[in-house]
Backbone atoms as SQL, in Angstrom:
CREATE TABLE atoms (id INTEGER PRIMARY KEY, chain TEXT, resi INTEGER, resn TEXT, atom TEXT, x REAL, y REAL, z REAL);
INSERT INTO atoms VALUES
  (1, 'A', 1, 'MET', 'N', 17.641, -25.332, 29.560),
  (2, 'A', 1, 'MET', 'CA', 18.230, -26.041, 30.474),
  (3, 'A', 1, 'MET', 'C', 18.620, -25.108, 31.457),
  (4, 'A', 2, 'PRO', 'N', 18.172, -25.095, 32.550),
  (5, 'A', 2, 'PRO', 'CA', 18.645, -24.620, 33.618),
  (6, 'A', 2, 'PRO', 'C', 19.912, -24.513, 34.291),
  (7, 'A', 3, 'GLU', 'N', 20.766, -23.537, 34.530),
  (8, 'A', 3, 'GLU', 'CA', 21.690, -23.253, 35.214),
  (9, 'A', 3, 'GLU', 'C', 22.269, -23.119, 36.337),
  (10, 'A', 4, 'ILE', 'N', 22.531, -23.648, 37.260),
  (11, 'A', 4, 'ILE', 'CA', 22.531, -23.283, 38.660),
  (12, 'A', 4, 'ILE', 'C', 24.280, -23.000, 38.894),
  (13, 'A', 5, 'THR', 'N', 24.368, -22.429, 40.260),
  (14, 'A', 5, 'THR', 'CA', 25.599, -21.837, 40.521),
  (15, 'A', 5, 'THR', 'C', 26.276, -23.047, 41.064),
  (16, 'A', 6, 'ILE', 'N', 27.417, -22.811, 41.456),
  (17, 'A', 6, 'ILE', 'CA', 28.446, -24.115, 42.385),
  (18, 'A', 6, 'ILE', 'C', 28.007, -24.055, 43.883),
  (19, 'A', 7, 'ASN', 'N', 27.267, -23.096, 44.175),
  (20, 'A', 7, 'ASN', 'CA', 26.876, -23.024, 45.474),
  (21, 'A', 7, 'ASN', 'C', 25.467, -23.670, 45.838),
  (22, 'A', 8, 'ASP', 'N', 24.607, -23.226, 44.803),
  (23, 'A', 8, 'ASP', 'CA', 23.295, -24.255, 44.630),
  (24, 'A', 8, 'ASP', 'C', 23.867, -25.554, 44.455),
  (25, 'A', 9, 'ALA', 'N', 24.714, -26.121, 43.479),
  (26, 'A', 9, 'ALA', 'CA', 25.151, -27.456, 43.383),
  (27, 'A', 9, 'ALA', 'C', 25.562, -28.237, 44.720),
  (28, 'A', 10, 'ASN', 'N', 26.417, -27.256, 45.743),
  (29, 'A', 10, 'ASN', 'CA', 27.154, -27.818, 46.788),
  (30, 'A', 10, 'ASN', 'C', 26.078, -27.940, 47.790),
  (31, 'A', 11, 'GLN', 'N', 24.735, -27.428, 47.562),
  (32, 'A', 11, 'GLN', 'CA', 23.616, -27.442, 48.639),
  (33, 'A', 11, 'GLN', 'C', 22.921, -28.623, 48.171),
  (34, 'A', 12, 'ARG', 'N', 22.812, -28.636, 46.979),
  (35, 'A', 12, 'ARG', 'CA', 21.874, -30.073, 46.443),
  (36, 'A', 12, 'ARG', 'C', 22.575, -31.157, 46.316),
  (37, 'A', 13, 'ARG', 'N', 23.778, -31.431, 46.674),
  (38, 'A', 13, 'ARG', 'CA', 24.424, -32.466, 46.260),
  (39, 'A', 13, 'ARG', 'C', 24.217, -33.661, 46.748),
  (40, 'A', 14, 'ALA', 'N', 23.563, -33.539, 48.187),
  (41, 'A', 14, 'ALA', 'CA', 23.261, -34.754, 49.024),
  (42, 'A', 14, 'ALA', 'C', 21.822, -35.430, 48.532),
  (43, 'A', 15, 'GLU', 'N', 20.904, -34.757, 47.699),
  (44, 'A', 15, 'GLU', 'CA', 19.910, -35.119, 47.650),
  (45, 'A', 15, 'GLU', 'C', 19.760, -35.508, 45.784),
  (46, 'A', 16, 'ASP', 'N', 20.787, -34.949, 45.080),
  (47, 'A', 16, 'ASP', 'CA', 20.689, -35.133, 43.814),
  (48, 'A', 16, 'ASP', 'C', 21.553, -35.779, 43.138),
  (49, 'A', 17, 'HIS', 'N', 21.299, -36.344, 41.974),
  (50, 'A', 17, 'HIS', 'CA', 22.362, -37.268, 41.494),
  (51, 'A', 17, 'HIS', 'C', 23.418, -35.824, 40.890),
  (52, 'A', 18, 'ILE', 'N', 25.038, -35.900, 41.165),
  (53, 'A', 18, 'ILE', 'CA', 25.945, -35.121, 40.471),
  (54, 'A', 18, 'ILE', 'C', 26.439, -36.245, 39.386),
  (55, 'A', 19, 'LEU', 'N', 26.297, -35.641, 38.355),
  (56, 'A', 19, 'LEU', 'CA', 27.122, -36.442, 37.129),
  (57, 'A', 19, 'LEU', 'C', 28.379, -35.632, 36.472),
  (58, 'A', 20, 'ASP', 'N', 29.196, -36.480, 36.438),
  (59, 'A', 20, 'ASP', 'CA', 30.289, -35.519, 35.984),
  (60, 'A', 20, 'ASP', 'C', 30.670, -36.475, 34.810),
  (61, 'A', 21, 'VAL', 'N', 30.558, -35.484, 33.481),
  (62, 'A', 21, 'VAL', 'CA', 30.909, -36.150, 32.124),
  (63, 'A', 21, 'VAL', 'C', 32.086, -35.952, 31.611),
  (64, 'A', 22, 'ARG', 'N', 32.970, -35.477, 32.409),
  (65, 'A', 22, 'ARG', 'CA', 34.460, -35.255, 32.010),
  (66, 'A', 22, 'ARG', 'C', 35.178, -36.505, 31.663),
  (67, 'A', 23, 'GLU', 'N', 36.087, -36.611, 31.071),
  (68, 'A', 23, 'GLU', 'CA', 37.092, -37.735, 30.353),
  (69, 'A', 23, 'GLU', 'C', 37.632, -38.088, 31.773),
  (70, 'A', 24, 'ASP', 'N', 38.156, -39.333, 31.750),
  (71, 'A', 24, 'ASP', 'CA', 39.012, -40.075, 32.759),
  (72, 'A', 24, 'ASP', 'C', 40.006, -39.245, 33.085),
  (73, 'A', 25, 'PHE', 'N', 40.753, -38.780, 32.200),
  (74, 'A', 25, 'PHE', 'CA', 41.941, -38.072, 32.860),
  (75, 'A', 25, 'PHE', 'C', 41.732, -36.476, 33.420),
  (76, 'A', 26, 'GLU', 'N', 40.364, -35.845, 33.239),
  (77, 'A', 26, 'GLU', 'CA', 39.876, -34.948, 33.926),
  (78, 'A', 26, 'GLU', 'C', 39.656, -35.203, 35.155),
  (79, 'A', 27, 'VAL', 'N', 39.158, -36.287, 35.574),
  (80, 'A', 27, 'VAL', 'CA', 38.714, -36.501, 36.999),
  (81, 'A', 27, 'VAL', 'C', 39.714, -36.963, 37.693),
  (82, 'A', 28, 'THR', 'N', 40.717, -37.046, 36.981),
  (83, 'A', 28, 'THR', 'CA', 41.901, -37.488, 38.236),
  (84, 'A', 28, 'THR', 'C', 42.413, -36.200, 38.846),
  (85, 'A', 29, 'GLU', 'N', 41.991, -34.944, 38.628),
  (86, 'A', 29, 'GLU', 'CA', 42.543, -33.622, 38.933),
  (87, 'A', 29, 'GLU', 'C', 41.334, -33.332, 40.173),
  (88, 'A', 30, 'GLY', 'N', 40.371, -34.262, 40.472),
  (89, 'A', 30, 'GLY', 'CA', 39.133, -33.950, 41.344),
  (90, 'A', 30, 'GLY', 'C', 38.029, -33.911, 41.016),
  (91, 'A', 31, 'ILE', 'N', 37.050, -34.469, 41.822),
  (92, 'A', 31, 'ILE', 'CA', 35.730, -34.866, 41.569),
  (93, 'A', 31, 'ILE', 'C', 34.901, -34.237, 42.728),
  (94, 'A', 32, 'ILE', 'N', 33.541, -34.134, 42.434),
  (95, 'A', 32, 'ILE', 'CA', 32.844, -33.999, 43.350),
  (96, 'A', 32, 'ILE', 'C', 32.500, -34.965, 44.497),
  (97, 'A', 33, 'PRO', 'N', 32.602, -35.232, 45.770),
  (98, 'A', 33, 'PRO', 'CA', 32.584, -36.262, 46.275),
  (99, 'A', 33, 'PRO', 'C', 31.064, -36.785, 45.940),
  (100, 'A', 34, 'GLY', 'N', 30.918, -38.216, 46.086),
  (101, 'A', 34, 'GLY', 'CA', 29.454, -38.578, 45.746),
  (102, 'A', 34, 'GLY', 'C', 28.975, -38.691, 44.211),
  (103, 'A', 35, 'ALA', 'N', 29.864, -37.657, 43.303),
  (104, 'A', 35, 'ALA', 'CA', 29.467, -37.894, 41.966),
  (105, 'A', 35, 'ALA', 'C', 29.545, -39.141, 41.092),
  (106, 'A', 36, 'LEU', 'N', 28.728, -39.402, 40.067),
  (107, 'A', 36, 'LEU', 'CA', 28.740, -40.286, 39.262),
  (108, 'A', 36, 'LEU', 'C', 29.628, -39.854, 37.906),
  (109, 'A', 37, 'HIS', 'N', 30.613, -40.908, 37.917),
  (110, 'A', 37, 'HIS', 'CA', 31.324, -40.246, 36.633),
  (111, 'A', 37, 'HIS', 'C', 30.959, -41.341, 35.626),
  (112, 'A', 38, 'ILE', 'N', 30.399, -40.586, 34.404),
  (113, 'A', 38, 'ILE', 'CA', 30.428, -41.214, 32.932),
  (114, 'A', 38, 'ILE', 'C', 30.762, -40.241, 32.072),
  (115, 'A', 39, 'PRO', 'N', 31.966, -40.530, 31.313),
  (116, 'A', 39, 'PRO', 'CA', 32.098, -39.505, 30.283),
  (117, 'A', 39, 'PRO', 'C', 31.031, -39.366, 29.396),
  (118, 'A', 40, 'MET', 'N', 30.914, -38.166, 28.615),
  (119, 'A', 40, 'MET', 'CA', 30.028, -37.678, 28.165),
  (120, 'A', 40, 'MET', 'C', 29.835, -38.782, 27.037),
  (121, 'A', 41, 'GLY', 'N', 30.918, -39.316, 26.386),
  (122, 'A', 41, 'GLY', 'CA', 30.783, -40.259, 25.366),
  (123, 'A', 41, 'GLY', 'C', 30.123, -41.540, 25.260),
  (124, 'A', 42, 'GLU', 'N', 30.052, -41.811, 26.697),
  (125, 'A', 42, 'GLU', 'CA', 29.505, -43.318, 27.079),
  (126, 'A', 42, 'GLU', 'C', 28.058, -43.095, 27.777),
  (127, 'A', 43, 'LEU', 'N', 27.475, -41.976, 27.778),
  (128, 'A', 43, 'LEU', 'CA', 26.423, -41.689, 28.426),
  (129, 'A', 43, 'LEU', 'C', 24.812, -42.258, 27.889),
  (130, 'A', 44, 'ASP', 'N', 24.923, -42.450, 26.594),
  (131, 'A', 44, 'ASP', 'CA', 23.896, -43.447, 26.066),
  (132, 'A', 44, 'ASP', 'C', 23.678, -44.657, 26.554),
  (133, 'A', 45, 'GLY', 'N', 25.114, -45.495, 26.412),
  (134, 'A', 45, 'GLY', 'CA', 24.944, -46.744, 26.762),
  (135, 'A', 45, 'GLY', 'C', 24.705, -46.968, 28.614),
  (136, 'A', 46, 'ARG', 'N', 24.960, -45.883, 29.474),
  (137, 'A', 46, 'ARG', 'CA', 24.830, -45.982, 30.616),
  (138, 'A', 46, 'ARG', 'C', 23.820, -45.123, 31.243),
  (139, 'A', 47, 'LEU', 'N', 22.640, -44.602, 30.727),
  (140, 'A', 47, 'LEU', 'CA', 21.611, -43.957, 31.304),
  (141, 'A', 47, 'LEU', 'C', 20.745, -44.786, 32.273),
  (142, 'A', 48, 'ALA', 'N', 20.831, -45.838, 32.241),
  (143, 'A', 48, 'ALA', 'CA', 20.200, -47.041, 33.522),
  (144, 'A', 48, 'ALA', 'C', 20.902, -46.472, 34.663),
  (145, 'A', 49, 'GLU', 'N', 21.911, -45.985, 34.897),
  (146, 'A', 49, 'GLU', 'CA', 22.572, -45.719, 35.692),
  (147, 'A', 49, 'GLU', 'C', 21.996, -44.493, 37.115),
  (148, 'A', 50, 'LEU', 'N', 21.322, -43.726, 35.967),
  (149, 'A', 50, 'LEU', 'CA', 20.489, -42.812, 36.702),
  (150, 'A', 50, 'LEU', 'C', 19.153, -43.000, 37.262),
  (151, 'A', 51, 'ASP', 'N', 18.660, -42.773, 38.146),
  (152, 'A', 51, 'ASP', 'CA', 17.279, -42.453, 38.565),
  (153, 'A', 51, 'ASP', 'C', 16.555, -41.385, 38.167),
  (154, 'A', 52, 'LYS', 'N', 15.628, -41.601, 37.523),
  (155, 'A', 52, 'LYS', 'CA', 14.759, -40.359, 36.727),
  (156, 'A', 52, 'LYS', 'C', 14.007, -40.042, 37.616),
  (157, 'A', 53, 'SER', 'N', 13.560, -40.308, 38.755),
  (158, 'A', 53, 'SER', 'CA', 13.109, -39.858, 40.113),
  (159, 'A', 53, 'SER', 'C', 14.038, -38.611, 40.784),
  (160, 'A', 54, 'ARG', 'N', 14.797, -38.846, 40.505),
  (161, 'A', 54, 'ARG', 'CA', 15.963, -37.546, 41.187),
  (162, 'A', 54, 'ARG', 'C', 16.506, -36.537, 40.190),
  (163, 'A', 55, 'PRO', 'N', 16.567, -35.554, 40.619),
  (164, 'A', 55, 'PRO', 'CA', 17.284, -34.493, 39.812),
  (165, 'A', 55, 'PRO', 'C', 18.552, -34.482, 39.504),
  (166, 'A', 56, 'VAL', 'N', 18.918, -34.126, 38.198),
  (167, 'A', 56, 'VAL', 'CA', 20.598, -34.461, 38.017),
  (168, 'A', 56, 'VAL', 'C', 21.356, -33.136, 37.673),
  (169, 'A', 57, 'ILE', 'N', 22.304, -33.060, 38.503),
  (170, 'A', 57, 'ILE', 'CA', 23.034, -31.829, 38.098),
  (171, 'A', 57, 'ILE', 'C', 24.383, -32.388, 37.355),
  (172, 'A', 58, 'VAL', 'N', 24.541, -31.916, 35.875),
  (173, 'A', 58, 'VAL', 'CA', 25.399, -32.221, 35.245),
  (174, 'A', 58, 'VAL', 'C', 26.869, -31.469, 35.223),
  (175, 'A', 59, 'VAL', 'N', 28.008, -31.906, 35.345),
  (176, 'A', 59, 'VAL', 'CA', 29.187, -31.216, 35.752),
  (177, 'A', 59, 'VAL', 'C', 30.204, -31.596, 34.780),
  (178, 'A', 60, 'CYS', 'N', 30.958, -30.747, 33.972),
  (179, 'A', 60, 'CYS', 'CA', 32.115, -30.726, 33.252),
  (180, 'A', 60, 'CYS', 'C', 33.223, -29.939, 33.664),
  (181, 'A', 61, 'ARG', 'N', 34.167, -29.649, 33.142),
  (182, 'A', 61, 'ARG', 'CA', 34.992, -28.567, 33.166),
  (183, 'A', 61, 'ARG', 'C', 34.770, -27.327, 33.526),
  (184, 'A', 62, 'SER', 'N', 34.365, -26.940, 32.292),
  (185, 'A', 62, 'SER', 'CA', 33.951, -25.071, 32.190),
  (186, 'A', 62, 'SER', 'C', 32.336, -25.055, 32.257),
  (187, 'A', 63, 'GLY', 'N', 31.557, -25.959, 31.988),
  (188, 'A', 63, 'GLY', 'CA', 30.050, -25.903, 31.687),
  (189, 'A', 63, 'GLY', 'C', 29.176, -25.943, 30.312),
  (190, 'A', 64, 'ASN', 'N', 30.243, -26.320, 29.321),
  (191, 'A', 64, 'ASN', 'CA', 30.122, -26.224, 27.765),
  (192, 'A', 64, 'ASN', 'C', 29.447, -27.702, 27.685),
  (193, 'A', 65, 'ARG', 'N', 30.010, -28.791, 27.973),
  (194, 'A', 65, 'ARG', 'CA', 29.624, -29.909, 27.612),
  (195, 'A', 65, 'ARG', 'C', 28.662, -30.428, 28.624),
  (196, 'A', 66, 'SER', 'N', 28.407, -29.779, 29.875),
  (197, 'A', 66, 'SER', 'CA', 27.441, -30.280, 30.798),
  (198, 'A', 66, 'SER', 'C', 26.051, -29.434, 30.523),
  (199, 'A', 67, 'ALA', 'N', 26.108, -28.894, 29.596),
  (200, 'A', 67, 'ALA', 'CA', 24.904, -27.711, 29.295),
  (201, 'A', 67, 'ALA', 'C', 24.427, -28.760, 28.059),
  (202, 'A', 68, 'ARG', 'N', 25.153, -29.148, 27.070),
  (203, 'A', 68, 'ARG', 'CA', 24.608, -30.117, 25.997),
  (204, 'A', 68, 'ARG', 'C', 24.072, -31.272, 26.714),
  (205, 'A', 69, 'VAL', 'N', 24.761, -32.152, 27.618),
  (206, 'A', 69, 'VAL', 'CA', 24.259, -33.331, 28.309),
  (207, 'A', 69, 'VAL', 'C', 22.854, -32.744, 29.000),
  (208, 'A', 70, 'ALA', 'N', 22.764, -31.776, 29.778),
  (209, 'A', 70, 'ALA', 'CA', 21.859, -31.785, 30.234),
  (210, 'A', 70, 'ALA', 'C', 20.197, -31.457, 29.252),
  (211, 'A', 71, 'ASP', 'N', 20.350, -30.666, 28.371),
  (212, 'A', 71, 'ASP', 'CA', 19.676, -30.817, 27.362),
  (213, 'A', 71, 'ASP', 'C', 19.248, -32.251, 27.024),
  (214, 'A', 72, 'ALA', 'N', 20.264, -32.836, 26.339),
  (215, 'A', 72, 'ALA', 'CA', 19.792, -34.352, 26.259),
  (216, 'A', 72, 'ALA', 'C', 18.928, -35.126, 27.153),
  (217, 'A', 73, 'LEU', 'N', 19.651, -34.888, 28.422),
  (218, 'A', 73, 'LEU', 'CA', 18.636, -35.519, 29.546),
  (219, 'A', 73, 'LEU', 'C', 17.260, -34.937, 29.629),
  (220, 'A', 74, 'THR', 'N', 17.333, -33.765, 29.585),
  (221, 'A', 74, 'THR', 'CA', 15.924, -33.065, 29.652),
  (222, 'A', 74, 'THR', 'C', 14.747, -34.016, 28.613),
  (223, 'A', 75, 'ALA', 'N', 15.470, -34.031, 27.336),
  (224, 'A', 75, 'ALA', 'CA', 14.704, -34.403, 26.502),
  (225, 'A', 75, 'ALA', 'C', 14.504, -35.840, 26.347),
  (226, 'A', 76, 'ALA', 'N', 15.138, -36.533, 27.317),
  (227, 'A', 76, 'ALA', 'CA', 14.937, -37.972, 27.530),
  (228, 'A', 76, 'ALA', 'C', 13.985, -38.246, 28.738),
  (229, 'A', 77, 'GLY', 'N', 13.559, -37.077, 29.528),
  (230, 'A', 77, 'GLY', 'CA', 12.556, -37.322, 30.636),
  (231, 'A', 77, 'GLY', 'C', 13.111, -37.029, 31.751),
  (232, 'A', 78, 'TYR', 'N', 14.627, -36.493, 31.920),
  (233, 'A', 78, 'TYR', 'CA', 15.161, -36.295, 33.103),
  (234, 'A', 78, 'TYR', 'C', 15.035, -35.018, 33.632),
  (235, 'A', 79, 'ASN', 'N', 15.131, -34.757, 34.879),
  (236, 'A', 79, 'ASN', 'CA', 15.110, -33.282, 35.469),
  (237, 'A', 79, 'ASN', 'C', 16.802, -32.798, 35.224),
  (238, 'A', 80, 'ALA', 'N', 17.291, -32.274, 34.674),
  (239, 'A', 80, 'ALA', 'CA', 18.522, -32.203, 34.551),
  (240, 'A', 80, 'ALA', 'C', 19.007, -30.253, 34.226),
  (241, 'A', 81, 'ASP', 'N', 20.039, -30.136, 35.520),
  (242, 'A', 81, 'ASP', 'CA', 20.436, -28.694, 35.309),
  (243, 'A', 81, 'ASP', 'C', 22.071, -28.922, 34.987),
  (244, 'A', 82, 'THR', 'N', 22.533, -27.944, 34.710),
  (245, 'A', 82, 'THR', 'CA', 24.019, -27.700, 34.138),
  (246, 'A', 82, 'THR', 'C', 24.960, -26.762, 35.373),
  (247, 'A', 83, 'MET', 'N', 26.016, -27.147, 35.922),
  (248, 'A', 83, 'MET', 'CA', 26.789, -26.338, 36.965),
  (249, 'A', 83, 'MET', 'C', 27.422, -25.466, 36.193),
  (250, 'A', 84, 'GLY', 'N', 27.015, -24.282, 36.199),
  (251, 'A', 84, 'GLY', 'CA', 27.855, -22.904, 35.443),
  (252, 'A', 84, 'GLY', 'C', 28.851, -22.955, 36.204),
  (253, 'A', 85, 'GLY', 'N', 29.965, -22.698, 35.233),
  (254, 'A', 85, 'GLY', 'CA', 31.645, -22.544, 35.588),
  (255, 'A', 85, 'GLY', 'C', 32.248, -23.886, 35.675),
  (256, 'A', 86, 'GLY', 'N', 31.580, -24.962, 35.882),
  (257, 'A', 86, 'GLY', 'CA', 31.853, -26.348, 36.140),
  (258, 'A', 86, 'GLY', 'C', 32.982, -26.376, 37.074),
  (259, 'A', 87, 'MET', 'N', 33.654, -27.845, 37.102),
  (260, 'A', 87, 'MET', 'CA', 34.984, -27.946, 38.072),
  (261, 'A', 87, 'MET', 'C', 35.677, -26.910, 38.428),
  (262, 'A', 88, 'SER', 'N', 36.120, -26.098, 37.231),
  (263, 'A', 88, 'SER', 'CA', 37.053, -25.076, 37.162),
  (264, 'A', 88, 'SER', 'C', 36.656, -24.004, 38.386),
  (265, 'A', 89, 'ALA', 'N', 35.352, -23.839, 38.309),
  (266, 'A', 89, 'ALA', 'CA', 34.878, -23.026, 39.251),
  (267, 'A', 89, 'ALA', 'C', 34.717, -23.155, 40.607),
  (268, 'A', 90, 'TRP', 'N', 34.277, -24.790, 40.697),
  (269, 'A', 90, 'TRP', 'CA', 33.884, -25.391, 42.138),
  (270, 'A', 90, 'TRP', 'C', 35.695, -25.341, 42.691),
  (271, 'A', 91, 'GLN', 'N', 36.477, -25.588, 41.801),
  (272, 'A', 91, 'GLN', 'CA', 37.988, -25.898, 42.443),
  (273, 'A', 91, 'GLN', 'C', 38.528, -24.390, 43.095),
  (274, 'A', 92, 'ARG', 'N', 38.175, -23.401, 42.342),
  (275, 'A', 92, 'ARG', 'CA', 38.129, -22.221, 42.581),
  (276, 'A', 92, 'ARG', 'C', 37.794, -21.541, 43.760),
  (277, 'A', 93, 'ALA', 'N', 36.634, -22.241, 44.132),
  (278, 'A', 93, 'ALA', 'CA', 36.255, -21.576, 45.180),
  (279, 'A', 93, 'ALA', 'C', 36.501, -22.595, 46.533),
  (280, 'A', 94, 'GLY', 'N', 37.238, -23.616, 46.312),
  (281, 'A', 94, 'GLY', 'CA', 37.555, -24.159, 47.338),
  (282, 'A', 94, 'GLY', 'C', 36.749, -25.315, 47.906),
  (283, 'A', 95, 'LEU', 'N', 35.815, -25.770, 47.037),
  (284, 'A', 95, 'LEU', 'CA', 34.718, -26.619, 47.331),
  (285, 'A', 95, 'LEU', 'C', 35.537, -27.911, 47.633),
  (286, 'A', 96, 'PRO', 'N', 34.684, -28.889, 48.212),
  (287, 'A', 96, 'PRO', 'CA', 35.413, -30.298, 48.473),
  (288, 'A', 96, 'PRO', 'C', 35.458, -31.078, 47.314),
  (289, 'A', 97, 'THR', 'N', 36.560, -31.816, 47.089),
  (290, 'A', 97, 'THR', 'CA', 36.817, -32.756, 45.660),
  (291, 'A', 97, 'THR', 'C', 37.428, -34.000, 46.491),
  (292, 'A', 98, 'GLY', 'N', 36.971, -35.018, 45.682),
  (293, 'A', 98, 'GLY', 'CA', 37.624, -36.491, 46.212),
  (294, 'A', 98, 'GLY', 'C', 38.735, -36.752, 45.242);
């Protein structure tokens, strides 16, 4: 699974799906504007919410969960990357959150 930087994710977020797989309580601390929030444990039942024709950038707090989800999405036929450093790195860099 390819890992992309927070800057790459920021540049691609208008065209790609941003999939935030953190838990509800984590998302209250901020989410990338326009991101789709599906907690990791709910993903199997909600895959239809993702368009297979659009690349997916998977985000979590630090990058560990998102790497596992990106691997699973790739195996299911999606073009998925993980955002290295996760939301912790995104927020440290001062990038926008909603």
